[in-house]
DSSP file (Angstrom, degrees, kcal/mol; ACC not computed):
  #  RESIDUE AA STRUCTURE BP1 BP2  ACC     N-H-->O    O-->H-N    N-H-->O    O-->H-N    TCO  KAPPA ALPHA  PHI   PSI    X-CA   Y-CA   Z-CA
    1    1 A M              0   0    0      0, 0.0     2,-0.1     0, 0.0     7,-0.0   0.000 360.0 360.0 360.0 141.2    0.0    0.0    0.0
    2    2 A E        -     0   0    0      1,-0.1     3,-0.0     3,-0.0     6,-0.0  -0.387 360.0-153.9 -70.3 146.7    1.2    3.5   -0.8
    3    3 A K  S    S+     0   0    0     -2,-0.1     2,-0.3    33,-0.0    -1,-0.1   0.733  72.2  44.8 -95.0 -26.4    2.3    5.6    2.1
    4    4 A T  S  > S-     0   0    0      1,-0.1     4,-2.1     0, 0.0     5,-0.2  -0.845  76.5-124.1-121.9 157.1    1.7    9.1    0.7
    5    5 A S  H  > S+     0   0    0     -2,-0.3     4,-2.6     1,-0.2     5,-0.1   0.864 112.4  54.1 -66.2 -34.8   -1.1   10.7   -1.2
    6    6 A S  H  > S+     0   0    0      2,-0.2     4,-2.3     1,-0.2    -1,-0.2   0.901 108.9  48.0 -67.2 -38.6    1.3   11.7   -4.0
    7    7 A A  H  > S+     0   0    0      2,-0.2     4,-2.1     1,-0.2    -2,-0.2   0.903 112.6  49.4 -65.9 -40.3    2.5    8.2   -4.5
    8    8 A L  H  X S+     0   0    0     -4,-2.1     4,-2.6     2,-0.2    -2,-0.2   0.911 109.9  51.6 -63.5 -42.4   -1.1    6.9   -4.5
    9    9 A W  H  X S+     0   0    0     -4,-2.6     4,-2.4     1,-0.2    -2,-0.2   0.924 109.7  48.6 -61.1 -45.2   -2.0    9.6   -7.1
   10   10 A K  H  X S+     0   0    0     -4,-2.3     4,-1.8     1,-0.2    -1,-0.2   0.886 111.2  51.1 -62.8 -38.4    0.9    8.5   -9.4
   11   11 A W  H  X S+     0   0    0     -4,-2.1     4,-1.4     2,-0.2    -2,-0.2   0.921 110.4  48.4 -64.6 -44.2   -0.2    4.9   -9.0
   12   12 A L  H  X S+     0   0    0     -4,-2.6     4,-2.6     1,-0.2    -2,-0.2   0.889 108.5  55.0 -63.8 -38.5   -3.8    5.7   -9.9
   13   13 A E  H  < S+     0   0    0     -4,-2.4     4,-0.5     1,-0.2    -1,-0.2   0.895 105.4  52.0 -61.3 -39.5   -2.6    7.7  -12.9
   14   14 A T  H  < S+     0   0    0     -4,-1.8     3,-0.3     1,-0.2    -1,-0.2   0.834 114.5  43.7 -67.3 -29.9   -0.7    4.7  -14.2
   15   15 A L  H  < S+     0   0    0     -4,-1.4    -2,-0.2     1,-0.2    -1,-0.2   0.877 128.9  23.8 -79.0 -38.3   -3.8    2.5  -13.9
   16   16 A Y  S  < S+     0   0    0     -4,-2.6     2,-0.3    -5,-0.1    -2,-0.2  -0.167  75.1 164.3-125.5  39.3   -6.3    5.0  -15.4
   17   17 A V        +     0   0    0     -4,-0.5     2,-0.3    -3,-0.3    -4,-0.1  -0.429  16.9 149.8 -64.9 121.2   -4.3    7.4  -17.6
   18   18 A T        -     0   0    0     -2,-0.3    -2,-0.1     2,-0.1     0, 0.0  -0.945  50.5-135.8-144.2 165.4   -6.8    9.2  -19.8
   19   19 A K        +     0   0    0     -2,-0.3     2,-0.4     4,-0.0    -2,-0.1   0.326  69.8 113.3-103.7   5.8   -7.0   12.6  -21.5
   20   20 A S     >  -     0   0    0      1,-0.1     4,-1.9     2,-0.0     5,-0.1  -0.635  61.1-147.3 -83.3 132.1  -10.6   13.1  -20.5
   21   21 A L  H  > S+     0   0    0     -2,-0.4     4,-2.3     1,-0.2     5,-0.2   0.893  99.5  55.3 -63.1 -40.1  -11.3   15.9  -18.1
   22   22 A A  H  > S+     0   0    0      1,-0.2     4,-2.0     2,-0.2    -1,-0.2   0.917 108.6  47.0 -60.9 -44.3  -14.2   13.9  -16.6
   23   23 A N  H  > S+     0   0    0      1,-0.2     4,-2.1     2,-0.2    -1,-0.2   0.880 110.5  53.1 -66.2 -37.2  -12.1   10.9  -15.9
   24   24 A C  H  X S+     0   0    0     -4,-1.9     4,-2.1     1,-0.2    -1,-0.2   0.907 109.1  49.2 -62.7 -42.2   -9.4   13.1  -14.3
   25   25 A L  H  X S+     0   0    0     -4,-2.3     4,-2.3     1,-0.2    -2,-0.2   0.875 108.8  52.7 -66.5 -37.2  -12.0   14.7  -12.0
   26   26 A V  H  X S+     0   0    0     -4,-2.0     4,-2.3     2,-0.2    -1,-0.2   0.915 109.1  49.9 -63.7 -42.5  -13.3   11.3  -11.0
   27   27 A L  H  X S+     0   0    0     -4,-2.1     4,-2.2     1,-0.2    -2,-0.2   0.910 110.8  49.2 -62.8 -42.0   -9.8   10.2  -10.1
   28   28 A K  H  X S+     0   0    0     -4,-2.1     4,-2.4     2,-0.2    -1,-0.2   0.899 109.7  52.0 -64.4 -39.7   -9.3   13.3   -8.0
   29   29 A Q  H  X S+     0   0    0     -4,-2.3     4,-1.6     1,-0.2    -2,-0.2   0.919 109.9  48.9 -62.5 -43.4  -12.6   12.7   -6.2
   30   30 A R  H  X S+     0   0    0     -4,-2.3     4,-0.8     1,-0.2    -1,-0.2   0.892 110.9  51.3 -62.4 -39.5  -11.6    9.2   -5.4
   31   31 A L  H >< S+     0   0    0     -4,-2.2     3,-0.7     1,-0.2    -2,-0.2   0.931 110.8  46.9 -63.5 -45.5   -8.2   10.4   -4.1
   32   32 A F  H 3< S+     0   0    0     -4,-2.4    -1,-0.2     1,-0.2    -2,-0.2   0.756 113.9  48.0 -71.5 -23.5   -9.8   13.0   -1.8
   33   33 A M  H 3< S+     0   0    0     -4,-1.6    -1,-0.2    -5,-0.2    -2,-0.2   0.554  87.3 111.5 -90.5  -8.5  -12.4   10.5   -0.4
   34   34 A F    <<  -     0   0    0     -4,-0.8     2,-0.4    -3,-0.7    -3,-0.0  -0.446  50.3-164.8 -68.6 134.1   -9.7    7.9    0.2
   35   35 A R        -     0   0    0     -2,-0.2     2,-0.3     0, 0.0    -2,-0.1  -0.981  10.7-139.8-122.6 132.0   -9.0    7.2    3.9
   36   36 A M        -     0   0    0     -2,-0.4     2,-0.2     1,-0.1   -33,-0.0  -0.643  26.6-110.3 -87.2 147.5   -6.0    5.4    5.2
   37   37 A N        -     0   0    0     -2,-0.3     2,-0.1     1,-0.1    -1,-0.1  -0.523  32.4-116.1 -74.6 142.1   -6.4    2.9    8.1
   38   38 A E              0   0    0     -2,-0.2    -1,-0.1     1,-0.2     0, 0.0  -0.470 360.0 360.0 -74.0 149.8   -4.9    3.9   11.4
   39   39 A G              0   0    0     -2,-0.1    -1,-0.2     0, 0.0    -2,-0.0   0.395 360.0 360.0 126.7 360.0   -2.2    1.8   12.7
């Protein structure tokens, strides 16, 4: 599991790279709603 939000973002980009603005916004929304487990 990625440790930082920037690393997670780069990982998501490699999985879902698109040039569509809508897809980019969906990825950003998923990133901002992502919660890491404590521990």
